Each structure stands twice: as C-alpha cells, then as structure tokens.
N, C-alpha and C positions, 0 to 999 in steps of 0.2 A: 423675095424682097424687091427684086428688080421689076417684077410684074406690078407690085403695089405702087412703086415709084412711077412707072409709066402710066398707070391709071390715074394717079393724082395729077400728073402733068397734063393728061388729056382733058381733065375736068377744070383746067385753068390754073393750077397751082404752079408756083415758080419752081425751078429746079432745086434751089437750096431748101425751100420749104417742103417740097415733095420728099427730098432725101431725109429730112428730119422727121417728118410725119411717118414715112415708111419704117424708119427705125423704131419709133415708139409703137407703131401698130404691130410690128414684128415682135417686140418685147411683150406686148399684151397677149399676142397669139401664143407665144412660147409659154408664158406664165399660165394661160388658160389650158394649154395642152398638158402642162405638168400637173396642174390640179386635177384635170380629168383623168390622166393616166394614173395618178396616185389613188384617186377614188375607185377606178376600175380595179387596180391591183388589190386594194383593200377588200372590195366586194368579192373578188376571186378568192382571196384568202378566207374570208368569212363564209363564203358560199361553198366553193368546190373543195378547198383544202380542209376546212373544218369538218365538212360532211364526210370526207374520206377518212380523216383521222378518227372521228368518232365511230365510224362503222367497222374499221378493221379490228383485228383481235389483239393488236399490240397495245401496250400501255405506255411505253416510253414516249411515243409521239404525243400523247395527251398532255404530258408534262411540258413539251415544247409549245403546245397550243395555250396552256394555262399561263406560261411565262411570256406569251405574245411574241414569240420569236418570229413567226411568219409575218405578223402584222408590222413589226419593226423593220423586217427585211424589205417590205414593200416601199419604204421611203427611198430606196436606191433608185427606183424608176425615175422620179423627177430629176435626180442628179445626172443620170445618163442622158436625158433629153436636153438638159441645159448644156452639158459638155458637148453633145453632138452638134448643137446649133451655135456654139460659140464662134466658129469661123465666120459667121455672118457679120460679126462685129470685130473687124480687125483691130480697131483701136483699143478695144476692151477684151480681146481674146485672152490675153495673159491673165488679166484680173479674174475673168470668168472661170478660166481653167483652175486658178488657185482656189477660188471660192468653191468650185465643184469638188476639188480634191479634199479640201478641209471638211466640207459637208459629208463627203463619202467616208472620210476617216472617222468622223463622229458617229455616223450611222453604223459603221463597222464595229466601233467600240461598244455601242449600245447593243448591237446584235450579239456580239461575243459575250458581253456581260449576261444577257438573258440566256444564252446557251449554257454558260457555266452554271447559272442558277438552276436551269433545267437538269443539267448533269448531276448536280447535287441532289435534286429532288428524286431523280431516277435511282441514284445510288442509295438513298435512304429507304427505298422500298425493299432492299435486301437486308437480311439479318446481320450480315458482316459489318454494316454501317454502324451498328451499336458498339462494335468492338474496335473498329478502325475508321473513325470519321475522316472525311477528306475536306471538310469545310475550310479548315485552316490553310490547306494547300491551294484550294480554289481562290481564297482571298489573296494569297501571294501572287498567283497568276493574274488576278484582276489588277492588283497594284502595278505589276509589270506592264500589262496592256495599257492601263491609263497613262503611265509614264511615257511609254513609246508613242502612244497616240498624241499626247500633249506636245512632245518634242517634235513630232512630224508636222503637226499643225503650225506650231510657232515657226519652225524652220521654213515652211512653205510661205507663210505670211511675210517674213522678213527677207525671203529670197536667199537664205544662206544654207550651207550644208548642215545636216543634223550633227555631223561629227564636230564641226566648228562650235556649234551651240553647246554640245556636251562638254567639250574641252573648256569652254568658258565657264560653264557651271561648275565643273570640277575644281577650278582654281578658287572659286568663291565658296565652295561647300563648307570648308572648315570655319570660315568667318560666319556664314549664315547659321550653321548649327550652333555656334557659340552664342550668337545674339538671340536667336529664336529657339533656344533649346526647350524652354517651357511650352512655347506655342506648338512646336513640332510634336513634343510628347503629348500635349493636349489634343492635337489634331488626330494623331494616331489612336490615342485612347478613345476619342469621340467616335471614330470610325468603328473601332472594335465594339464599343458599347452599343452603338446603333445597329450594327450588322448582327450582333449576337443577341440583341434585345435584352441586355443585362439590367438596365435601369431606365425608368421613365419618370417624367414629372408626375408626382402624385404617389409614387411608390413609397412604402414604408421600408427603410433600410436600417440596418444596425451594423455599426463599425466601431467596436470598442477602442481600437487604436487611436482614433480621432475623436473619441467621446461623442460619437454621432448615434442617435437613436430617435428617429422621427421621419417626417415626410420630406421627400425631395420637392423643392419648390422652384428650382432653376438649374439648368444644365447649360454651361457655357463652354467656350473653347478650353479654358484653363482650369475651371473649378466647377464643382457640383455643390449647390447650396442646399443644406438640410436644416429644416426647422424642427428642433427637438421638442419632445412633449412638455418640457419645462419652459417652452417658448424662447429658448436661446437659439442662436444660429451658428451652425458649424459649416465651415468652408473646407471641402475636401478637394485636393488636386485630382483632376480627372484621371491622370495616369495611375493614381493610387488605387483606383477601383479595378485596374487591370493587374497591377503588380501585387496587391494585397487582397486578402479575402474579406468578404463582407456578406451579410445575410440580407436577402431581399424577401420580404413577407408577402409579395404579390401573389405567390402561389396559394398561400393560405386565404388571402382575401378573395381570390377568384373561385376557390373551391367551395365557398359557402359554409365552411366549418372551421372552428378553431379548437386546437387540442387542449384537453385537460389531462395532465399527467402529474398526479400528486398522490402521496401515500399517507396513510394513517398507521401509527405504530401501536401494535397490540401487545400488551404485557403477556409474555409467554406463560407466566404462571397461572393465567386465567383461562387458558385453553384446556378443554376437557371433553370427554365423551358426553353425549346427550343422554340424560335419564328419560324414562318413559314420560314423566311429567313434563319435561322440557319439550319432548317431541309433540305431545298433545297441545302444549301452549303454542309451539311454532306452527302447528297445523291450522290454528285459528287465525294466523296472520294472512291477510288477503293475498299478498304476493307469493306466499310459500305453501299454500294449501295443496296445490297440485304437485309441486316439487317434493314436499315431504311425503306425501302419499305414495308417489311413484318410487321415490328413493327407498322408503321403508319396505315397500313390496319387493324391490330388487334385492335388498340386503337380506331380508328374511328368506327369500327363495335361495339365495346363494348359500347362506348358513345351513338351511335345511337340507339342501342337496348334498352338502359335504358333512352332515351330521356333526356340526360344530357345537360345542358346549358354550352357549352364550351367557351362562351365569358368571363367567369370568370375562371381564370387558375386553381384555387383550386378545381373546380368541375371536377369530372370524372378522367380519366387517361390522363397523359401528359408525354412526353419524357423530360428527363433532360439532361443537358450537361455532368454531371458526369456519368450518365448511358450510354450515347452514347460513351463517352471516354473509359469507362471500356470495352464496347463491341469492340471498335477499338483495344485496346491493346490485347484483347484475339484473335481476328482475325489476328492481326499482328504477334503474337507469333505462331499461328497455321501455318502461311505461312513462318515462319523463317527457313532457311535451317539448322541452328545449334541448334535447339530445338528438344529434343527427344519427338516425338509425341506419343510414346507408354507408356510414364510415365505420372504421375499426372501433369495436366496443369490447373492452376487456376489464376483468377484475382479477388480478393475479397476485400471487405471493412472491415477494423478493427474498433474497437470502437474509436469514435472521442475523441480527447483530447486537451490539451493546444497548440499543434502544428498543429491543424487542423484535417482533415479527412485522415487517412492512407489508401492508396490504395496499397495493397500488391500483388506483382507478385510472384507466386509460380510455378516454372517450373524446368525442368532438361535439361541441355545441353547434346548433343550427344557425348561429349568427356569428359574425366576425367583429361586431361593434365592441370596442374595448369595455365600455362601462357595462353593457349587457352581459358580456362574457364573464366579467368578474362577479357580477351579481348572481348569475346562474351557478357558477362554481362555488361561491360562498354558501348559497342555499343548499346545494347538494351536500357539502361537508358539514353544514349545521345539522342537517338531518342525520347523517351518518354518525357523528359524534354523540348525538342525543339518543340514538337507537341502540348503540353498542351495548350498554348495560342490560338491555332487554334480552340479550343473548348470553349473559353471564360473562361478558368480556370487559376488560379494563383497558382504556387507552393509556399507553405509556407516557409518563411525564417525569422528568427529573424532580427530586424532592425540592420543594420551595420552603420559604420561611414559615408559611402557614402549616405545611405538613410537619415540619419539625416541632412547631408549637403544639400541634395536636398530639403528636407522639409524646411530648413532654408532659402534657396534661394527663394523658392516659397512664403514663408511668407513675405520675404523682398519685393518681387515684388508686392505682394498684398497690402502691406502697402504703397508702393510708388505710386501705382495707386490710392489708397484712398486719399493720400495727394495731388496729382495733382488735383483730382476731387474737 
C-alpha cells in the first residue's frame, strides 16, 4: 500500500489524494484476489477433490460431494484473505474483522448443515435406518446450530457479549411466546412440512377433522388453504398438519395408477359344482377356454390317480361356478386396456356374511384422473354384474318392494290354481 502511494506521488498526485487512491486501489486488489482465490478453490474442489472422491472405493464421500460440502467450504478462502489484509486499514480494521467473523460464521453454518444432510444420506444407506431413523435428531441439531450462529452474529454486530444477549432474550421469551404463539407454531410447522416434504401446493389432501378434501392452493406461515372438490375453501392451521393425521394423495398421483377396491356380493345359495354342460359352455368363453381346459385336465388327472368315484360330486376335486367366475374376472381384468398391469391385481374372496359371499376386485387403473377413474370402475362392474347370471350366480340384494310384489303375485296365482283344481 505504501509502494502504491509513493508511485502516485511520483506521478504528480498530492499526498492526500495519493493516500485515498492507494486505499481504493488496495481494496480493488484485495477484492480481485478474493475472487480469484475463490475461483481457484472451487476449481480445485471440482477438479482434484471430485476426481479423487469418484475414483476411490468409498461411498460416503460421494454423499459429501452431492451435498456440495467441499464447494461450500471453499467460501472460507475469501474470508481468510479479507481478515489477513484488514490491518492495512486501521480505521476500518474492527469493522472488517466483524464482517469477516460474521461471514465465516455463516459459511460455517452452511457447511455444517450440508454435512448433517450428508450424514443423514450416509445413514440411510444402511438397513438400520429403516428401523431407527435419525432425521429428527439431525433437525434438532440444525436448530441448535442456527440459534447459536444467529446469536453469535448478532452479538458480534452490536458489540455485546452473547451471554448478555441471551439473558435479554430470556426475559422477553414469555411475552414473545404469548404474543406470537400462532406464528411460532406456524413457523415450526412450516419447517417440518418443508423439510419432510409432507405437503406441497397442488397436492390433494384429505383431513376429515377440518372437512378438507381437495387440492392445496396456498401454504402460508399460519394456514394451509385447501380448495375442496365442491369448490368451498377450508383453512387449516399449519401446525394441525403436524399434530393431527391427514392423507396426502400425492403418492397415488405420481405412481400413475389409482386403486379399485370394491366387492360384489354373491348369493351363497347360487354357488354350485359345474355340470358337464356348464363346463362346455364355459369352454366356449374366450377368456376361459385355456383356463377351463387346463383346469379340467388337472382335475381329471388328480381324480384318476387316486381312483376317486366322481359320480358323487363331493368326491375328489370339482370345478365350481364361483371359482370359474373368479378366474373369468381375473382374465378379464388382465386383458382390460385401462387396468395397470404392473401393479397389484387380485380377485379374492372375503369372509362370507349376512349379505352373501363378497368377491373383491383389487386392481389399479392406469390413470389417476378422477372422472376417468370413475368411468373405468363403473364400466368394469357393469360388465361383472351383467355376466354373473351366465355362471349361474345371483348377486345378493335385500328384498325390495318389487320383490315382495312379485312374490305376492306368485302366491296369488298358486292359490288360484289350487282353488280351480
């Protein structure tokens, strides 16, 4: 700096002007040196460190590289340069030292935050992470680091001891928590929602406690705004999404398939063994030709091997109309163009009850659009209800007025025939 001042004086500048210009030139040189040093540090990180990390056999350092720990650490270099050259400016040395310390503290917080994220990523590579996750503990550590860093920066800027600052905040904490209770709860909830990716704008959520069933249209500090499917608006406190349970349908929407889980109830009195005529009729059904042929062959081989008398139906193995019907539905769904074939596809019996035997269809459509989903589901069950009588099965239904009227007419005709006779 003295050399620059002497050169300016030699070229005719006054002493006062030379001192001012030398200071500004030195500031520019220090700034340029900081930028160049930061650039070199990043190049070293991306070049040498990244190449070393990718070539070694360890995997944990790849997590550090993905979280940009080394790149963020390179920001310390300009701070060290500024702090080293601060004695050149005695009038501003204290201010520069404070600024360098604050910047160093912020960089340290950012680096520690990235290291904690990388530690969580490394821990998730082990099976034990599924049983004992540590993300919650890491978040607590992050909050502690942020609080300590914020207190250190504020104390440095105001020139007071951090202990004095903490004691002053402690005296006001009760009043602040009372006044800003909802905001504090909303802030904590917002951090939890964002860090855990629990809800986003555009998600379809369902929360019966607040009569919410629709799309999230806004997330603010205190409330989450949901537009229900009846176009009403529900306002949910942000912290309620943390303290209470809710359903987020995002997983269904991103999976590309929506579940069909519905049963038809078969009248148990219509279930029977298949007669030879029924078997031949079922064999002519396109979806059942191969199934009936292979099934009948297996049954005949089983009964012949054990010399079973098949003249009595209860002996040996026999096909039933409900079993063939179940196989038909399964083959029908496997050939359906709107059923997702890569997801779970089941046709199963549930426990029989007062409404008959439930036959449940468990499948997924290949679309998540609500209107299309309902149409596909309705078309499938239209077909199932219509085809059930072809298998000699009756769908259960409680007696209606029409059924009672028909029964009354049948009874009247029967009594009339008896009277005539």
